[in-house]
Phi, psi and omega in degrees: 000314179300314178304316185287324178294315179298322180290323177294319181288323177293320180297320179294321179296310180307315185286319189255346189230316189316137181224045176097337185261154176270158175288148179256137171244127172234157185243126178236154179300151184301333180273001184294123178291149179314314187296340180266001175260146176295171177292143177158186179263132184251139174245111180271127178247174184296318185248000186204163174240119181263132185236124182252131178242124183258103178306133178082001178264097176242005172228163179298147177290150170294161176309131178299144175278121175284135181268148183237052179283000000 
């Protein structure tokens, strides 16, 4: 479920926002406080905090379009 939601979000970003740049992913220790992280979307894991930064995204993405393949 998480993988399909992430894929749908990436497709929505690619369709509606992308302007040639790729998203950046940085990995931070699990205990890193929010105020020490750069702006972006955080996915908390047991041992790390994954931070995704989406170029050109300064507004919320439209709802992802679910694929019915």
